[in-house]
N, C-alpha and C positions, 0 to 999 in steps of 0.2 A: 211492506217495504222495510220495516225494521227487521223482520226475520231474514229477509234477503240480504240486507246489509250485514247482519250478524254472521251470515255464512261466508261472505267473501270480502267484507270490509277489512278484516284483519290482514288478509293477504295484500290488499292495496297498501295498507300502512307498512307492512313488511317490505313491499316493493319500494316505497319511499325511503325506508332505512337503507336498503341496498343501494339505491341511487345516491344517497348521501355519502356512504362509504366509498363508492367508486369515484364520485366527484372529488372527494377529499384526496384520494390517491392520485387521480389524474391531474388535479390542479395544484396540489401541494407537494406531489412527489418531486418534480424538478427542483423546487426551492429547497426541499429537505436534503436532496442530494447535494446541492450546492453548499448547504450549511455543513454537511458532513465533509465535503471537500475543503471548506474553509478551516474546519478544525484540523483536518489532516495537514493542510499547508502550514498552519500555525505550529503544529507539532514538528513538522520537518524543519522549520526555521529554528525552533527551540533546540532540536538535535544539533543543527549546524553550529549554533551559538553556545552550546553547552560548555565548551572549554576554550572558545576563541570568539572574539567579537565579530559581529556581522559586517560592520563597515569600519575601516580604519583610515582616519585622516592623519597625515603626518607632515611635519615641516622641519627642515634643518635650520639650525640657528647657530650663530657665532658667539664668541664671548661678548659680554655687555659693552656697550659704547654709549654711556649715558651723557646727555648734554650737561654742561656745568650747572651744579646745584641740584640735579635730579638724582634720585636713588632708585635702584631697581626694586620692583615688587613683583617678582616672577610668579609667585603663587597667585596673586590677584590677577595678573595678566593672563595666566593660563585659564583661570576660571572664567574670565570675561570673554576670551576668544572661544572657549568651549560653549558658552551660552550663544554666541553669535553663530557658531557652526550648527548648533542644535536648532536655532530659530530659522535657519536656511532650509530646513526640511520642507518638502512640498506640503500643501495644506491637507491633502488626502492622507498623508502619513504623520501629520503633526500629532503629537501625543503618543504615537506608537514607535517612532524612530527617535530614541532618546539617548542622551549622553550617559554612558555607563562609567567611564573612568578616563583619567588623564595620566599618562605614564611618561617618565623619562628614565631610560636605562643607560647607565654609564659603563664604559669599558672597565674591565677589572683593574683593581689596584692591589698591591701586596700589603698585607696587614702584619704588623710586627707583634705576633702572639706566639705562645708556646707551640712549637711545631710548624709555625708559619701557616698562612692561609691566603688563598686567592679570593678577594672580596668583590662581589658584584653589588653595586649600589643602585637602588631603585627609588625614584619618587613615584608614589601611586596615590591618586586622590581617593581611591577606594580602599585604602589601608584600614585595618581594624581600628575601632574607636577605643575610648577609655576603658570600657568594660572588658576588653580582651587582654588588657595588660595585667600581668601577675606581679610586676614590679616596675617602678618608674613610670614614665609617661612617653608620649609620642615625641618625635624629634621636632625641634623648632629652629628658627633662624637665630644664631648666636655668633655674630661677627664672623671671624675666620675659623672658628671651631666647627668641625663636622660632627653633628650629633647623629648617633646611630641607635636604631632599635632592632633587636634580633629576636629570633624565636627561642623557645625553651630548649629545643634540640641543639641549636647553634651555641647557646650559652653553655650547655653541658659539654658539648664536644670541644669547645675552645677554653672552657673553665673561665668564663667571663663573669663580671659582676657589674651592677649598676654603679656608674661613676668612674669606672676604669677608663684610663686614657690609652689610646692605641695610635702608634705612629703609622701613617699611611704613606706608602712610597709608590713610585711609578711602576706599573705593570703594563697591561695593554694601553692604559691611559698614561702616557709618558710625562716626564718632567713634573711629577707631583711630589710635594713634600708638605704634608699637612698633619694635623693632630685630630684624631677622632675620639669621641667620648661616648661610651655606652650610656644612654639615658633611659632605656626601657627594654623590658622583656615581655613579649606577648605570647599568647597561646594561639597556635596556628590551626585550631580546630573549630573555631566559632567566630562570631562577630559581635560588635558592640553597638554601632550606630544604626539608626533606621529600624524598620520593623524586623523582628527577630528572624523570620524566614528569609526575607529579602537580603538582610545583612549576611546571614550565613551563606546563602547562595553566592553573593558577590565575593565574599572572602574565599569561598571554595574555588571560584574561577581565578582569583588572584593567585592562590597557591598552585593551581593547575598550570597557569600560564607562566608563573615565575616560581618554579619549585624550590629554588635555592633559598627563597625567603621562608620556607617552611622547614626545611631540613638540609643539613650539609651533605655533600656527596664526596666520595673519594675521588681524587683527581687521577689522571693517567698514572701508570706505574712510575713510582719514584718521585711524584710531585706532591705538593701540599693539598690540603682539603680545599674544595670549592664551597664557599659559603655566601650567603646573601644578607643584606641589611637594608632597612628602610631609612631614607633620609628626607630632609625638608628641601623645598625648591632652592633655598638660599645656599645650601650645601652643594648642590649641583653647580651653582654659579661659581662658588669658590674654587672647586676643583677644575671647572672648565677654564676659569681665568688663569690658573696656574699652568695648565697643560696647553693653553691656547688651542683648544680642540673644538671641533664641530660636534654638536649633539643633535639628537632628534627627539622631538616631542610627538606623542601619539594621542589623539583624541579617539577613543574607542566608542563606537555607537552600537546599539542593539535595537533590533526591530522586534518588538513584542506585539504581535497581532492577536487580537481576540477573534473568536470564531465568526462573529457578524462582520467585522472589518475584513477578515481574510476571505470570506465568502465572495466579496466583491471582485476579487482578482482570480477567481477560479475559472470563469467562463472565458471564451476567446477574446471578447472585447475587454474584459477585466485584465486578462493577461497582457494585452497590448498596453493598457493603461499603466500597469505595474512596471513593465519594462521601460516605458517612457519616463515614468517618475524616477526610477533608479538611474536612468541615464542623465536626467537633468539635475539631480541632486548634487553630484560632485561638482558640476559647473557652478551651481548656485553657491555652494559652500566655499569654493575657491574664490569667487568674486566677493563674497561677504568677508572673507579673511583678508584678502588683499587684491583689489581690482587693478592689478598691474601685471603685465606680461614680463616675467623676469628672464625667460630664455636660459634657465639654469643658474642665473645669478641670485644674489640676495638683496633685492631691492625692496622687499617688504620688511616690516618690523614686528617684533614680538616684545612689546614693552620697550626696553632699552637695548634689545638684541637685534642685529640685522638677521633677517630670516629669508628663507626661500618661499616660493609660492606653495600652496597646499596641494598635496598629492593624496589620492584616494584609491583604496583597494577594497574589494568586497568579494565574498563567496556567495552572497545571497542570490545574485543573478544566475550563477551556474546551478545552484541548488534549485532555484525556481524552474529553470529549463528542464532539469532532471525530473522534478515533480510533475511538470506539465506532460512530459512523455508518459510517465507512469499513470497520471490521472486519466489520460485518454483511454488507456486500457482498462483502468478501474471503472470508468464510466460505461464501457462496453459490457464488462462483467455485471455491473449493477443493473444495467438496463433490462436484463432478462428477468430479474425478480419482479418489478412492477408489471412487466408484460404478462408474466404467468399469472400474477394476482388479478389483473384486469380480465384475463381470459376466464379464470375461474369465477370471478364476480359476474361477468356477463352471462356465463352459463347458469349461474344461480338466478339471475334476472329472467332468463328464458324459462327456466323451470317454474319460477313463481308465476310468470305470465301464463304459462300453459295450465297451471293449476287453477288460476282465476278463470280462464276460458272454460275449463272442464266444469267448474262449479256453476257457471252461468249458462252452460250449453243448452240445458233443457228449456230454460226461459227464453233464450235467444232463438231457438228453433220454433218455439210457439209464436214469438213475435214475427219471425219470417213467414210463418203460415198465415198470419193476420195481415200481411202485406208490407211489412217493414223491409227495407233494402239492406244488403250487407254493408254498404258504405255508411248508411245512417247508423247502424249498430256500432260500427267501428268508430265513427266520430263520437258517438255517445260514450263509448268506453274510453276514448281519448280524453273527453271532457271530464269524466268521472275520476280518472287517474291523474289528471293534470295538477290538482292541488298537492297531492302527495309527492309527485315528482318535483314540482317547484319547491316545496318545502325541503325535500331532500337535497336538491341542488343548492338551496340557500344555506342549509346547515353544513354541507360539504365545503362550500366556498368559504364560509366563516371559519371552519376548521383549518382550511389551507392558509387563510390569512393570519391565523393565530401563530403560525410558525415564525419565530423572530428572525429578522435579518434576511428574509427571502421575499421574492416577488412571485405570487401565485400565478400559474398559467390558467387564467380563467377561461380562455378560449377552449383549451383541451377539456376542462371540466364541464363546460356547457355542452360541448359536442358529445361527451359521454352521457350526460343527462338526457340530451335529446334522443340519442339512440335507445337508451333504456326506456324512455317514455313511449317511443314509437313502437316498441316490440309488442306491447299489449294490444293496441288497436290493429296492428298488422296480423297478429295471430288470430284475433277475433274475426277479422274479415276472412282469413283463410279458412276458418272453421265453419262459417255460415254462408259462404259464397254458394251460388246456385249449384255448381258442380258437386260441392261437398254435401249439400242437402238432398239433392235429387238422385245421386248415384246409388246404385244398388250395391249391397254388401257382397262383393266378390273379391277373391284373392287377386292382389295386384301382381303384375308381371315384374320380373327382376331387372328389366332393362334400364329403368330409370335409376335404380339403386346402383347398378354397375357404372352408369355414366357419372353419377355424383361421386362415387368412390374414385374413379379414374381421374376426375377433375381435381379432387383433393390431393391425390398423389402427385399429379403434375404440378399443381401449385406449390406443394411442399418442395419438390425437387427443384423447380424453377427458383424458388426463394433461396434455397441453399446455394445453388450454383451462382445466382446473381450476387449473393453476399460474399461468396468466396472469390468471385472475380473482381468485385468492386472494392472489397475490404471496408475498413471503417476509418481510414486516415482522412483527416480533413472534414469529417462529419461534425457539424455544429448544431447543437440543440438536439431535440428528439429525433430519432431515426425510425421512421415507420417500418421500413423493411427489417431492421434489426429487432424491433418489437414484435413483428408479425411472424418471423421465422419459427420461434419456439411453439407458438400456438398452431401454426400450420403443421409442424412436425407432430404435435399432439393429435391433430385431426387425422394425419396419415397413419399414425400408430394405432389409433382407434379403429380406422377402417380395416387395417390388417387384422387386428385382434378380433373384431366382430366376425370376420370371415373364418378365423382359425379356431378360436377357443370353444365354439360349440361342438366341434368334432370330437375332442376327447371327452367332453361332458356327456355327449350322447353315448359314447362307448362305455363310460362308467355307469350311466343310467341303465343300459342294457345288462351290464354285469350285475347291478344291484337288483334287477328283476328276478334273479334266481333266489333271492332271500325271501323271508316271510314278511318283512315290514314294507309298507307302501310309502313311508315318508320320504326316504331317499329317492325312490323312483319318481315320485310326483315332483319333488323339489328340483331334481336335476333335469327332468324332462321339460318342466316349465322354464328353467333357466336357459336351456338350449334353444327353446322355441322363442323366448322373448329377448334373445341376445340383441337383435337389431334395434329393438325399442329401448334398450338400455345404453345406447350409444352416448347419450348426453351425460349420464352418470359416470360412464367409463371415461369420457373425456375429462370430467372434473377431477377424477382420481388420478388419471395418468399425468395430467399437466401439473397437479399439485405435487405428486411424488417426484416427477422428473425435475421440477424446479428445485426441490429440496436436495435431491441427490446431486444435481449439477452444482448447486451452491456449495455443498460440502466438499465435492471433488475439487472445485476451483480453490476454495479456501485452504484445503490441505496442501494442494499443489503450490500455492503462493507461499505458505509458511515454510514448507520444506525447501522451496526454491530460494527463498531469501536466506535461509541458513546455508545452503550450498553456495550461494553467491558470496556470503560473508567469508566462508572458508576459502573460496577462490581468490577473494580480494586480499586476504592475509597470507595464504600459502602455507602457514604452519601455525604453531601456537602464538607466535608473534613474528613480525618481520620489520626490518628497517630498510625503507626504500631510499636509495641514494648512498649506499654504504661506501662506494668508491670515492664519492665526493667528500665524505666526512669519515675517514678511517678512525679518527680518535674516538668519536662517539660509538662507532661500530665495535671498537675494542672494549669500551666500557660496557656496552650491552652484552657482549659475549661473556663478560666476567660477572654479570649481575646475578643476584641470588635466585636460584631455581632454574637457571638456564643450564641444561645438560648437554645439548649438542647444537652446533651451528652449521649451516650450509650456505655457501655463497653461490648465487646465480647471477649471471650477467648477460647482457643482450647487445648485439650490434645490428645495425641496419646495413645490409649489403645488397648489391644489385649485380649478381654474377652473370657471366656468360658461359656458354657451353665450351668446354675445352676441345670438343671435336668439330662441331659445325660453326661455332662462333655466334650462335643465336642467343638471344636473351633468355635467361632462365626465369626471371621475374623478381621483383623486389621482395626480399626475404628478411625474416628475423633469424639471426644466428644467435642461439641461446647456448651459453656455456653453463654447465652444472658440475658441482663436485659430486660425481657419481658415487664414489665409495662412501662419502659422508652421508649423502642422501639415502642410500640404501640402508645404512646403519640407523639413521634417525627415523626414517619412514619406510619400513619394509614393503608397505603396500603401494609405494609410488610406482606408477607405470613408467615414468621416465627413468628412474633408477634401474628398474628391471630391464628396460630396453637397452640402456647403455652397457649394463653388465652382460647381457646376452650377446651383444655385438662385439664384446671384447674391448670397448673403448676405455674402460676404467683401468686397464693394465698397461696403458702406454704402448707405443709402437715406434717402429723405425721410420725414418724419413721426415721431411719437413712439411708434408701435406697435412692439412687439418682434416681429420676423419670425422664425418658427419653422418647422422641419420636424417634422411630427407623425406618430406611429405610427398614429394613427387620426384621421379627420376629412377633410373636403373642402377643397380649395384655395379660399381666400377666406374661410373661416369665421373668425369673431372669437370669442376667448375672453377672459374678464376675471376678475381676482381682486383682492382688496383687500390693499394693502400700506401699512402705517403710516397707515391711515385714508384712503388714496387709491386710486382705481381704477387698475389697471394692465392694459393691453390687449395681448393676444397675437394676432397675425394669422398664420394658417396659409398659407404660400406654397407648400407642396408636401408630398407624402407621403414619409415617412422610409423609405428602402430597408431591407429586412430585415437585411442584413448590417451595417448601422450599429450595431444593438443588440449585435453581437458584436465590434465594433471594439475592439482592445486599448487604444486611447487612452482609452476610457471606462471601462476595467476598474477602475482604482483607486477611482474614485468610486462606480460602481454596485455594486462588491463590498463597499463599506463601509457601505451602507445596505440596508434591506429592499427586496425587489422591489416595484415600484409597478405600478399599472394601465396607465399610459401613459408614453411617453417623448417629450419635446420637446427638440429640439436647436437652438441659436441660436449666432450668432457673439458673441464677447465684446464687440464694438463696440456691440452693441445692449443690453448689460447694464451700461453705464457708470453708470447712475443708482443701481445697487445698491451699498451699502457692504459692506466685507469681512465685517463681523459678521453680515450677513444670509444669507450662504451657509452651508448646513449642512455642506458639505465642499468642499475645494479641493485641487488637486494641481499640482505643478510637474513636468512631464515633462522629463527630461534625456536628450539624445541625444549620442552620441560613440562612435566605433568603438574608440578607445584610451583609454577613461575610466580614471582612476586610482581604483579602488574603495577602496583603502586610505585615500587622502586624503578621499574622500567619507565613509567610515565614521568617520574621525577627526573630521569636522565634526559628524556626528550619530550618536552611539553608539546602539546598540539600547536602547530604553527598557525600564526595569525595570517590573514589574507596578505598576499604579496611577500611573505617572508621567505628567505632563502634557507637552504639546509635540507636535511633529510626528513623523512616522515616515518613515524613509528606507528605501526598498525598492530593492534592486539585483538586476538580472536574473541576473547571474552567481551570486550567493548563492542566489537562489531555485531556479535550475536545479541547483546543487550539492545543495541539500536534496532536490529531486525525484529526482536520481540516487541519493541516499543513502537513499531511502525503503525502510525495512526491511519495510514491509508488502508492497510489490511483491516484494521479495526472498523473503518468506515464501510468497507465491502461486507464484513461480517455483520455489522449492524443492519445494513440495508437488507441483506438476504434473510437474516433472522426475523426482522419485523415483517417483511413481506410473506415469508413462509408461515409464520404464526397466524397472520390475518387470512392467508389463503386456506389454511386448515380450517379455520372457523367458517369461512364461506363455503368450503367444500362440505363441511358437516351440514350446514343449512341446505345447500343444494341437494345433498344426498337424501336428507330427511324429506324435503319437498318432492323429490323424485319418487321416493317410496310412497308418499301420500298420493301422488299422481296415479300410481298404479295400484293403490290400495283397494279400490272397488273390485277389480278382477281378482286380485289375490285374496281379498276377503271372502268373495263368493266361493272360491275353491276351498278355503279353510272351513267355511261354514258347511259346505257339502260334506267334507270329511268329518267335521264335528258331529253332524247328524248320524254319521256312521260309527261314532264312538271315539273319535280322536280327542285326546286330552289336551289340556292347556299347555303343558310343557312340550308335547309333541308338536303343537301348532307353532310355538316359538322356534323349535328346532327346524320346522319346515321353512319358516321365514329366513332363518340364518343360513340353512343349506342352499336355499334358492339364491341367496346373495353371494355365497362363497365363491362360485366360479368367477363372478364378476370381479370380486376383490382380488383373487389370485391372478386373474388376467391383468388387472390394473397394476399389481405389484410387479409382475414380470415386465409389462410394457413400460411402466414409469421408471423402473431401475435401468432397463436397457436404454431408454431414451436419454435419461440423465447422464449415463456413462458414455453414450455415443455422441452427445452434443459437441464436446470439444473437437472430436475428429470430423464431424460433419461441418462445423464452422471453419475449420482449417485456419488459413491466414487471417481471417477476421478476428480470431482470438489468439493473438500472439502474446504469450505471457512472459517471454524473455525480456521484453522492454520493461515489464513491471518488476521482475525479480533481479535482472542482471545476471552475471555469471557467464561461463563459457558457452553454454548452449541453452536451448529451451528446457525449462524444468521438467523433470519426469513426473508423470501423473501420479498423484498420491491418493489411492482409493482407501478410504477408511471403512473396512469391512464391517466393523462393529457399528459405526454410525449408520451405514446403509441398512444393516439388519434392523437397527432400532427404528429407522424410518418406515421400513416395511411392516414391522410389528405395530407401529403407531397407526399405519393405514388400516390394518386389520382391526385394531381397537376402535378406530373411527367408524368403520363399517358396523361393528358390533354395537356401538353407541347409537348409531342411526337406526339399526334394527330394534334396539330396545325402546327408543322413543316412539317409533312407528307402532310397535307392538302395544305399548302402553296406550297410545291413542286408539288403536284398533279395538282394544278390550272395552272401550267406552261405547262401542256400537254393538247392538244386539243382533241376533240372527235375522230379525225382521228387517233390519236396515240394509242387509245385503242380499237376502233371498227374496227377490221380487220377480213376479212373472211378467214376461213380455217386454223386458228392457231391450232397447235397440242396440245398446253397447255391450251386450253380454258376450264378451269374447276374451 
């Protein structure tokens, strides 16, 4: 018994290890995916809040009206109410949703300094501390004197000094006559209070949201500099009392989720919980601030100030909805990786079980001859392997439970463990059943094989068609069909390859027979003959390579698609959305350093009717473009080329607006009513398809809902329209060496609910795309699963070679008795495996590249990347070639291991007379 255990016991232990690995993947995979999703969600929130707060609570308050004998303590009141608002956060978000800053921004006042200045005064609780001051100190409450702190750049630009007094007069803040005194100069590149990293990040956000506090900016042509200064809360009260003005205080909140906490909100139920929490929080904060319905009045109090009720705005809910849409597609993409891994792992378990059956087959046949039943032998084998399977299942479950912040799917893990444990007794019964023991060794007919292959092809085709018809929307949790399709396609590919690749192998073998050596002839002849028996090894290699190629293809497509979407969202090197609403800022941006050319694009929503039959044409977007400027700034623009080719950039006679239309015949007339007057559009040509995807139109088309039709005209023909009539407009900025810091200082990123234009900079958008943690999560899942699948494939391939080693060893031994050397024997093994490897390379690469097309609408990557259309597939030829070369090295390694094991057997171990399995 000890010798018998030594022969096959190691294989049972190996079977237990495989069970442990597969149970860990099946049970811990969903939790690990949720953990990756949580980290991606936390990263998305971090991007959204990088330069603007996640949640903004604001309240309007009037000048102080203290009761007799009371004095205002606005700074303490702001801090107290900030704590109240923070404590109103839901219990599930408490500690994550924190107060980041309290701000009061005053309208500008005129400062009496050399050359004049328009001074923006800000109270900020996150202002830099003492360590950031290079001279003086931070502002304090000093009676009726307004203490000011300025940056080094502001001090140098206005030639200020600490202690200098400045007369402040009314500007946008009217009726002001006060004395300001410079009490400090700070460095606007770092922080002082708190932890060094946190302080620097907080101050960086302050400079980004209030850029005038960091550096002065030139005003519009012919006006004074725009500068900013920090003040104390009391100074805001002094100026407010003089101007009798209404001010607004903002409490800025940030949601800093950690991976474990964020993972709770990734699933469908967690997403509903998050949306419910974010909907309840503003109500709770409003009640905590002032539990009175003011209906627009100021019945609440902020210390000694009458105040309005609390208003809340956030971008987090919109960002969360966007993330959920992308996460659903990411989940689909990631689900193929563990499915392929489990397929390879189960194949390795099958090969291991077959090897155990082969090692015990002689003894089992002897037991059958002595009267044992096939069922009894199978039950005995099940009992013998049960401890190893149970131990593997326990280790795998423990490994799954070790993943922090996740809930293992123990049911899936136990199901996989049961299937793996059941394979060995099932194969044992199949090998020693009466029909297998008593049948004569005769060649089998091909009918059964044809039926099996046809069934595999039908199942694969049915799975693909069902997945394409059903899609993946609304799928919650694991999707069995989605997981089964790649494995079924692997089976179908193997069925086709096993039928096809022996044909050229036999042809090459016949050609090699003309030579003198017998190694190539024998190796290729056996490779062609044994092709059906190598189906399991071929399946392992095909599924492994297809999964790796598919993962690389999808990842490359996602990265390139995100970059394309970033370019579409910006439209140029930078763009200012809302240029017609804020012409002053647009003028400043056009004069910024590094801006070489500018182009204006504008959009109208029109619902024209046909001038001939009076039928509706369809709701359309009428886009106006400066065709000449766009052609000069971006010669590759398809919109500019189309306008120039149609002659729209040269102007024309008549009052009709000449347009290029996505649908309609040249010469057709469209009309719509504007301000009670009829406006006519004349179609002068068909709009080329690529114009709809031109990046220059991206900022406008992405800001509005998709329309039925697209009409493009030159801005010269739209001169009769006023700025207020355009639903959206953008100023495109071009410049190879654009100063993005100067642009961002002109237009800080808007806080939630803020009015005004939006500046988009391509460098920032590209950086956000490169820092997309959702793509990083997809890459991590595919990389980990591919690496583990390669290891399992190596194990399965070595075991499969060991399974066929006796027959191959006898052939080699016969040839060695005829004078075959050791190197030639190794070459024989390698050449015998070479057709299998080449077929696996061809089938795996083809299947991996074809999977996106086969899945069709079930793999819609446009929702993941955004942009005008589905991203073009990006095939990395070098990466694919590296995977194919890696598969060849994997096969060579397997041959090396099997050859090393084979050399330990002598000729007597393989040359035995009278063996029944000598085939």
